[in-house]
C-alpha positions as CSV (number, residue, x, y, z in Angstrom):
1,M,92.9,-78.9,107.9
2,Q,89.3,-78.0,107.7
3,T,88.3,-74.6,105.6
4,P,85.4,-72.8,105.9
5,E,84.2,-73.8,102.6
6,L,84.7,-77.5,103.3
7,F,82.7,-76.9,106.4
8,W,80.0,-75.2,104.7
9,A,80.1,-78.3,102.1
10,M,80.5,-81.3,104.8
11,G,79.0,-79.6,107.9
12,L,75.9,-77.8,106.6
13,L,74.9,-79.3,103.2
14,L,75.5,-82.7,103.3
15,P,73.5,-83.4,106.5
16,L,70.7,-81.3,105.0
17,F,70.6,-83.3,101.9
18,M,71.1,-86.6,103.6
19,G,68.5,-85.7,106.2
20,A,65.9,-85.1,103.4
21,V,66.9,-88.4,102.1
22,L,66.5,-89.9,105.5
23,A,63.0,-88.1,106.4
24,Y,61.5,-89.4,103.4
25,V,62.6,-93.2,103.5
26,V,61.9,-93.5,107.2
27,G,58.8,-91.5,106.9
28,K,57.5,-93.5,104.1
29,I,58.4,-96.9,105.8
30,I,56.7,-96.2,109.1
31,S,53.7,-94.6,106.8
32,R,53.0,-98.0,105.5
33,T,53.3,-99.9,108.8
34,R,51.9,-97.7,111.3
35,G,49.8,-95.0,109.3
36,D,50.6,-91.5,107.9
37,R,50.4,-89.8,111.2
38,A,53.3,-91.9,112.6
39,G,55.5,-91.5,109.4
40,G,54.9,-87.7,109.3
41,L,56.2,-87.5,112.9
42,A,59.0,-89.4,112.3
43,A,59.7,-87.3,109.2
44,A,59.3,-84.2,111.4
45,A,61.7,-85.7,114.2
46,I,64.6,-86.0,111.5
47,T,63.9,-82.8,110.0
48,L,64.2,-81.1,113.6
49,A,67.1,-82.9,114.3
50,A,69.0,-82.0,111.0
51,A,68.3,-78.6,111.2
52,A,68.9,-78.0,114.8
53,G,72.3,-79.9,114.7
54,V,73.5,-78.1,111.6
55,Y,72.2,-74.6,113.0
56,I,74.4,-75.3,116.2
57,L,77.4,-76.1,114.1
58,T,76.8,-72.7,112.8
59,L,77.0,-71.3,115.8
60,V,80.1,-73.1,117.4
61,Y,82.2,-73.2,114.6
62,P,84.4,-70.0,115.4
63,H,86.1,-69.4,112.0
64,I,83.1,-69.5,109.4
65,S,83.2,-65.9,109.1
66,T,86.4,-65.1,108.0
67,G,86.4,-66.4,104.6
68,G,89.4,-67.4,102.9
69,A,90.2,-68.7,99.4
70,A,87.4,-70.4,97.6
71,A,87.2,-74.5,98.1
72,A,86.2,-76.5,95.0
73,V,83.9,-79.5,96.2
74,D,83.3,-81.9,93.3
75,W,79.7,-82.3,93.9
76,L,78.7,-79.0,94.9
77,G,81.0,-76.7,92.6
78,V,83.0,-73.7,94.2
79,L,81.7,-72.5,97.5
80,E,82.9,-69.2,99.2
81,P,81.1,-68.4,102.3
82,D,81.7,-65.1,104.3
83,A,80.0,-63.1,106.9
84,L,77.0,-62.2,104.6
85,S,76.5,-66.1,104.0
86,L,76.9,-66.7,108.1
87,F,74.4,-63.8,108.5
88,M,71.7,-65.4,106.0
89,V,72.0,-69.0,107.7
90,K,71.5,-67.6,111.2
91,V,68.1,-66.1,109.7
92,I,67.3,-69.1,107.8
93,F,67.7,-71.8,110.5
94,P,65.7,-70.6,113.3
95,L,62.7,-70.0,110.9
96,I,63.0,-73.5,109.4
97,I,63.2,-74.9,112.9
98,L,59.9,-73.1,114.2
99,V,58.2,-73.7,111.0
100,A,58.8,-77.6,111.2
101,I,57.6,-77.8,114.9
102,Y,54.3,-75.6,113.8
103,S,53.7,-78.1,111.2
104,I,53.4,-81.3,113.5
105,D,50.1,-79.9,114.5
106,Y,49.2,-77.8,111.4
107,M,50.0,-80.7,108.8
108,K,48.7,-83.7,111.1
109,E,45.6,-84.4,108.6
110,D,47.6,-84.3,105.4
111,L,48.5,-87.2,103.6
112,G,52.4,-87.9,102.4
113,T,53.9,-85.4,104.8
114,D,57.0,-87.6,104.7
115,K,57.5,-85.7,101.5
116,Y,56.6,-82.3,103.1
117,Y,59.4,-82.7,105.6
118,A,62.0,-83.8,102.8
119,L,61.0,-81.0,100.6
120,L,61.6,-78.6,103.8
121,L,65.1,-80.0,104.2
122,I,65.7,-79.9,100.4
123,M,64.5,-76.1,100.2
124,T,66.6,-75.4,103.3
125,G,69.7,-76.8,101.4
126,G,68.8,-74.8,98.5
127,M,69.0,-71.6,100.6
128,V,72.3,-72.4,102.4
129,G,74.0,-73.3,99.1
130,V,73.0,-69.7,97.6
131,A,74.1,-68.0,100.6
132,G,77.7,-70.0,100.4
133,A,77.8,-69.9,96.8
134,G,81.5,-68.8,95.1
135,D,80.6,-69.6,91.3
136,I,78.0,-68.9,88.9
137,V,77.3,-72.4,88.3
138,S,76.7,-73.3,92.0
139,L,74.7,-70.2,92.3
140,Y,72.3,-70.8,89.8
141,V,72.4,-74.7,90.6
142,F,71.3,-74.2,94.3
143,F,68.8,-71.6,93.3
144,E,66.8,-73.9,91.2
145,I,67.0,-76.6,93.8
146,L,65.3,-73.8,96.0
147,S,62.9,-73.0,93.4
148,I,61.7,-76.5,92.4
149,S,61.5,-77.7,96.2
150,S,59.3,-74.4,96.9
151,Y,57.5,-75.2,93.8
152,C,56.3,-78.7,95.4
153,L,55.5,-77.2,98.7
154,V,53.1,-74.5,97.2
155,S,51.2,-77.0,95.6
156,F,51.6,-79.5,98.3
157,R,47.7,-79.8,99.0
158,K,47.0,-80.9,95.5
159,Q,43.7,-82.3,96.1
160,S,42.3,-78.6,95.8
161,W,42.7,-76.8,92.5
162,E,44.0,-73.2,93.9
163,P,47.4,-74.8,95.2
164,I,47.7,-76.5,91.7
165,E,46.9,-73.4,89.9
166,A,49.0,-71.3,92.1
167,G,52.2,-73.7,91.8
168,F,51.6,-73.9,88.2
169,K,51.9,-69.9,87.8
170,Y,54.8,-69.9,90.3
171,V,56.7,-72.3,88.0
172,I,56.1,-70.3,85.1
173,T,56.8,-67.2,86.1
174,N,60.1,-68.1,88.0
175,A,61.2,-70.0,85.0
176,L,61.2,-67.0,83.0
177,G,63.4,-65.3,86.0
178,S,65.6,-68.3,85.7
179,T,66.0,-68.0,82.0
180,L,66.9,-64.5,82.4
181,A,69.2,-64.8,85.2
182,I,71.0,-67.8,83.3
183,L,71.2,-65.6,80.2
184,G,73.2,-63.1,82.3
185,L,75.3,-65.5,83.8
186,G,76.1,-67.2,80.3
187,L,77.0,-63.6,79.2
188,L,79.4,-63.5,82.0
189,Y,80.8,-66.8,81.4
190,L,81.0,-66.1,77.3
191,F,83.0,-63.0,77.9
192,S,85.3,-64.2,80.7
193,G,85.6,-68.1,80.2
194,K,85.3,-68.4,84.0
195,L,82.8,-69.6,86.2
196,S,84.2,-68.3,89.7
197,M,82.7,-64.7,90.5
198,A,85.9,-63.4,91.8
199,E,87.6,-64.2,88.6
200,I,85.1,-62.8,86.4
201,A,85.0,-59.7,88.5
202,A,88.9,-59.4,87.7
203,Q,88.1,-58.9,84.2
204,V,84.9,-57.2,84.0
205,S,86.5,-53.6,84.3
206,G,88.3,-54.2,80.8
207,W,84.9,-55.2,79.1
208,P,83.1,-52.9,76.7
209,D,80.3,-51.3,78.4
210,L,77.3,-53.1,76.3
211,P,78.0,-56.7,77.7
212,V,78.3,-55.3,81.1
213,M,75.1,-53.5,81.3
214,A,73.2,-56.3,79.3
215,A,74.7,-58.7,82.0
216,L,73.6,-56.6,84.9
217,V,70.2,-55.9,83.6
218,L,69.5,-59.8,82.9
219,V,70.7,-60.5,86.6
220,I,68.9,-58.0,88.3
221,T,65.7,-58.7,86.2
222,G,66.0,-62.5,86.4
223,F,66.6,-62.5,90.3
224,G,64.4,-59.6,90.9
225,V,61.2,-62.2,89.8
226,K,62.5,-64.2,92.3
227,A,62.8,-61.3,94.7
228,A,59.0,-60.2,94.0
229,M,60.4,-56.6,93.0
230,V,57.4,-54.7,91.4
231,P,56.4,-55.3,88.5
232,L,57.8,-58.7,88.6
233,H,56.1,-59.8,91.5
234,F,52.8,-61.2,90.0
235,W,53.5,-65.0,91.1
236,L,53.6,-63.9,94.6
237,P,50.1,-63.3,96.0
238,D,48.7,-66.8,94.5
239,A,51.7,-68.7,95.8
240,H,51.8,-67.4,99.2
241,S,48.0,-67.5,99.7
242,A,47.8,-71.0,98.5
243,A,50.6,-72.7,99.9
244,P,50.2,-74.5,103.6
245,S,50.6,-71.7,106.1
246,G,54.1,-72.9,107.3
247,I,55.4,-72.6,103.5
248,S,53.7,-69.2,103.3
249,A,55.7,-68.1,106.3
250,L,58.8,-69.5,104.7
251,L,58.3,-67.9,101.1
252,S,57.4,-64.5,102.6
253,G,59.9,-64.3,105.3
254,I,63.1,-65.8,103.8
255,V,62.8,-67.3,100.2
256,I,62.1,-64.2,98.4
257,Q,65.1,-62.4,100.5
258,V,67.3,-65.2,99.2
259,G,66.1,-64.2,95.7
260,F,67.5,-60.6,96.5
261,F,70.6,-62.4,98.1
262,A,71.3,-64.0,95.0
263,M,71.3,-60.8,93.2
264,L,73.3,-59.2,95.9
265,R,75.9,-61.9,95.5
266,L,76.5,-61.1,92.1
267,V,76.4,-57.4,92.0
268,L,78.7,-57.2,95.0
269,T,81.3,-59.8,93.6
270,V,81.0,-59.1,89.8
271,F,79.4,-55.7,89.1
272,A,81.5,-53.8,92.1
273,V,82.5,-50.9,89.7
274,Q,78.7,-50.2,88.8
275,L,77.5,-50.0,92.5
276,Q,76.6,-46.6,92.4
277,M,74.5,-47.1,89.2
278,V,73.0,-50.3,90.7
279,G,72.1,-48.4,93.8
280,L,70.1,-46.1,91.7
281,I,68.1,-48.8,89.9
282,L,67.5,-50.1,93.2
283,I,65.9,-47.0,94.6
284,V,63.6,-46.6,91.8
285,F,62.3,-50.1,92.3
286,A,62.2,-49.7,96.0
287,A,60.0,-46.9,95.8
288,I,57.6,-48.5,93.2
289,T,57.6,-51.9,95.3
290,M,56.8,-50.6,98.6
291,T,54.1,-48.1,97.1
292,Y,52.3,-50.6,95.0
293,G,52.5,-53.6,97.6
294,N,50.9,-51.3,100.3
295,Y,48.1,-49.8,98.2
296,I,47.0,-53.2,96.8
297,A,47.2,-54.7,100.3
298,L,44.7,-52.2,101.3
299,A,42.2,-53.5,98.8
300,Q,42.5,-57.3,99.8
301,S,39.7,-59.2,101.6
302,D,41.5,-62.2,101.9
303,I,44.0,-62.1,105.1
304,K,46.6,-64.3,103.4
305,R,46.8,-62.2,100.1
306,M,47.0,-59.1,102.4
307,L,49.9,-60.4,104.1
308,A,51.3,-61.7,100.8
309,Y,51.2,-57.9,99.2
310,S,52.6,-56.8,102.4
311,S,55.4,-58.8,101.8
312,V,56.1,-57.0,98.2
313,A,56.0,-53.8,100.2
314,Q,58.4,-54.9,102.8
315,M,60.9,-55.9,100.2
316,G,60.7,-52.3,99.0
317,Y,62.0,-51.4,102.4
318,I,65.1,-54.0,102.0
319,I,65.9,-52.9,98.5
320,L,65.5,-49.2,99.5
321,G,68.1,-49.8,102.1
322,F,70.7,-51.4,100.0
323,G,69.9,-49.0,97.0
324,V,70.6,-45.8,99.6
325,G,73.7,-47.6,101.1
326,F,75.1,-48.4,97.4
327,Y,74.5,-44.8,96.1
328,Y,75.5,-43.0,99.1
329,Q,77.8,-45.4,100.8
330,S,75.5,-45.1,103.7
331,V,76.3,-47.5,106.6
332,N,73.0,-47.1,107.9
333,G,71.3,-48.0,104.7
334,I,73.0,-51.3,104.3
335,T,72.5,-51.9,108.0
336,G,68.9,-51.1,108.0
337,G,68.6,-53.6,104.8
338,L,70.2,-56.3,106.3
339,F,68.4,-55.8,110.0
340,H,65.1,-55.7,108.1
341,I,65.9,-59.0,106.3
342,E,66.1,-60.5,110.0
343,T,63.2,-58.6,111.6
344,H,61.2,-59.2,108.7
345,A,61.6,-62.9,108.7
346,F,60.2,-63.4,112.0
347,M,57.4,-60.7,112.0
348,K,56.1,-62.0,108.7
349,A,56.6,-65.7,109.5
350,L,54.6,-64.8,112.7
351,A,51.7,-63.3,111.0
352,F,51.4,-66.3,108.7
353,L,51.8,-68.8,111.3
354,S,49.2,-67.0,113.5
355,A,46.8,-66.2,110.7
356,G,47.3,-69.9,109.5
357,Y,45.9,-71.2,112.8
358,I,42.9,-68.9,112.8
359,I,42.2,-69.8,109.1
360,E,42.5,-73.6,109.8
361,R,39.9,-73.2,112.9
362,A,37.4,-70.8,111.1
363,G,37.3,-72.4,107.9
364,T,38.0,-69.1,105.8
365,R,40.3,-66.6,104.8
366,R,37.9,-63.7,104.2
367,M,38.3,-60.8,106.8
368,A,34.8,-60.4,107.1
369,E,34.0,-64.0,108.1
370,L,36.8,-63.8,110.7
371,K,35.3,-61.0,113.2
372,G,35.8,-62.1,116.6
373,A,38.2,-64.6,115.7
374,G,40.9,-63.0,117.9
375,R,38.4,-63.6,120.9
376,A,37.8,-67.0,120.2
377,M,41.8,-67.7,119.8
378,P,43.6,-65.1,121.9
379,L,47.0,-66.5,121.5
380,A,46.7,-66.6,117.7
381,G,45.2,-63.2,117.7
382,A,47.6,-61.6,120.2
383,A,50.3,-63.0,118.3
384,F,49.0,-61.4,114.9
385,A,48.5,-58.2,116.6
386,V,52.3,-58.1,117.6
387,A,53.3,-59.1,114.0
388,A,51.0,-56.7,112.3
389,L,52.1,-53.7,114.6
390,G,55.7,-54.8,113.9
391,L,55.4,-54.8,110.1
392,A,53.6,-51.4,110.5
393,G,57.0,-50.1,112.2
394,I,55.1,-49.0,115.4
395,P,57.8,-48.3,118.1
396,A,58.8,-50.8,120.5
397,F,58.3,-53.5,117.7
398,S,61.4,-54.7,115.8
399,G,60.1,-53.5,112.5
400,F,60.5,-49.8,113.9
401,M,64.2,-50.3,114.6
402,S,65.2,-52.0,111.1
403,K,62.9,-49.3,109.5
404,L,64.4,-46.4,111.4
405,M,67.9,-47.1,109.9
406,I,66.5,-46.9,106.8
407,Y,64.9,-43.5,107.0
408,K,67.9,-42.2,108.7
409,S,70.2,-43.4,105.7
410,G,68.0,-41.1,103.4
411,F,67.9,-38.2,105.5
412,Q,71.7,-38.3,106.4
413,A,72.6,-38.4,102.7
414,G,72.1,-34.7,102.9
415,T,70.4,-34.4,99.5
416,A,66.7,-33.7,98.2
417,L,66.7,-37.4,96.8
418,G,67.4,-38.8,100.0
419,V,65.1,-36.6,102.0
420,V,62.3,-37.7,99.4
421,L,63.2,-41.3,99.8
422,S,62.9,-41.2,103.5
423,S,59.8,-39.6,103.3
424,V,58.2,-41.9,101.0
425,A,59.2,-44.7,102.8
426,I,57.6,-43.1,106.3
427,A,54.5,-42.2,104.3
428,N,54.4,-46.1,103.2
429,S,54.6,-47.2,106.8
430,I,51.5,-45.0,107.5
431,I,49.7,-46.1,104.6
432,S,50.2,-49.8,105.9
433,L,48.2,-49.0,109.0
434,G,45.4,-48.8,106.9
435,Y,45.3,-52.5,106.5
436,Y,47.0,-54.0,109.4
437,L,44.7,-51.8,111.9
438,P,41.5,-52.8,110.5
439,A,42.6,-56.5,110.5
440,I,43.2,-56.4,114.2
441,H,40.1,-54.6,114.9
442,T,38.3,-57.4,113.0
443,L,39.6,-60.0,114.6
444,F,38.8,-58.6,118.2
445,S,35.8,-57.0,117.5
446,P,32.6,-58.7,118.9
447,G,31.6,-61.6,116.7
448,D,29.8,-65.1,116.9
449,A,32.1,-67.6,118.3
450,A,29.7,-70.3,117.5
451,A,30.4,-69.6,113.6
452,L,34.0,-71.0,114.1
453,K,34.2,-74.5,112.9
454,Q,36.0,-75.9,116.0
455,K,35.0,-74.9,119.5
456,G,38.2,-76.1,121.0
457,A,40.4,-73.2,119.1
458,A,41.1,-71.3,122.6
459,S,43.4,-74.3,123.4
460,P,46.0,-74.8,120.6
461,A,48.7,-77.5,120.9
462,A,52.0,-77.0,122.2
463,A,53.7,-77.6,118.8
464,V,51.6,-74.2,117.8
465,I,52.2,-72.3,121.0
466,L,56.1,-72.8,121.0
467,P,57.1,-71.3,117.5
468,V,54.5,-68.6,117.8
469,A,55.4,-67.4,121.2
470,A,59.1,-67.6,120.3
471,M,58.6,-65.2,117.1
472,A,56.4,-62.8,119.0
473,L,59.2,-62.9,121.6
474,I,61.8,-62.1,119.2
475,T,59.8,-59.5,117.4
476,L,59.3,-57.5,121.1
477,V,62.7,-58.2,122.1
478,L,64.6,-56.8,119.3
479,G,62.2,-54.0,119.2
480,W,63.9,-53.0,122.8
481,Y,67.3,-54.2,122.3
482,P,68.0,-54.0,118.7
483,E,71.8,-54.7,119.4
484,L,71.0,-58.3,119.7
485,G,69.9,-58.6,116.3
486,L,72.7,-56.5,115.2
487,G,75.2,-59.2,116.3
488,P,75.4,-61.1,113.0
489,V,74.5,-58.1,110.9
490,N,77.5,-56.0,111.6
491,P,80.2,-58.5,110.3
492,A,78.0,-58.6,107.2
493,V,77.9,-54.8,106.8
494,A,81.9,-54.7,107.2
495,E,82.0,-57.4,104.6
496,I,80.0,-55.2,102.1
497,F,82.1,-52.0,102.9
498,K,85.4,-54.2,101.9
499,V,83.7,-54.2,98.5
500,I,82.1,-50.4,98.4
501,G,85.3,-49.0,99.8
502,G,83.6,-46.6,102.1
């Protein structure tokens, strides 16, 4: 009888990794016989088929969110997917599919795109593996698969120095995070002799305080690097700016959230007794992260670096939702944090994809040189405006609805700390208008359209229009009908409150 765990392994992970091999091999063969463009299109088709097929399976499989006993799969370790896992894959796969479509046109001049699409599927497999991991080894291994593939994608355009430098910084800083994380995981194994997170959790309450606290600090710090929590964020602006825009969209839209998810999985499973203290730690990180990210974004003249620092700030909101949720056992906090993972994924991906199109046509990332670009490229300019207003938390956009839940969680706590936290979050949304509105104004100001390198910029390819329009529509629809986005969120919230007990 097929279990959710075996389905996760054989129905989701195996097709992704096999699809990566197939995309590379078929793409390479066709590249040698018919040229790089044909090979890239073949690899893109395989990538889309694998991602779409797996995504459909997650939608039609009726029992995957029911959890159950963990299943050991020899080549994968222990998998124990639940409603929280299913929530993550429902966010991951639409993004992967839309970015793959966008890349068909965006990457058409690049060489070696067979490797690009193979790495995209490997990165997806890493994220799905992290989402379903049930033991500390599989969690760590899948996260390293995700990390290594993303290193390669950041520096994919290796003919330029900037991606190489950014990729190197990414490798070094995330290797530090991985080292700290594995030290924390190793400490858990040393004291328990177990690899299963559930089995470790059954013993933690009987341990001395020092090893528990040491393991907790190492885990939060290690995965905090990967989640870009300030002051552990310093790799992010270079990596997200130098990567191809489709990869920037994924790094900011979902990869750093998966870093936070890995921390969340360990905290909820292993450190459930310490949840209130973890909540307080997250609250402190959240306030610093959102404030620092917004203030540094204000000073940026490079549109991709501005969006990268904005991602740091947006992570602050997600972390705040969970911090308040853990500390006060707030349903709105947890719901808002998860919902903001969902809304931010599409808003930030939309911002990077639309900005990437503008940058490719204008030949510059400097805001001052993009004056009038929104008029020359109205679709991309309008899409960027939708994303920016959503990220700023303007009503009628999805970002407002997810942020509103986080604001409410602080006020409903009924304490001075809760009021202060919600006030800080609101103030940061206002601060973010200080760079989003000028960016929109610059794009739509009267400018010299002749300065753009390509005069045909106003007629984007269908492969650009479809993902950009889809993400813009999601951002608008969830702003008016948030209950559509809360469908996968609510079971995940219920799963978390089984642990919290509130």
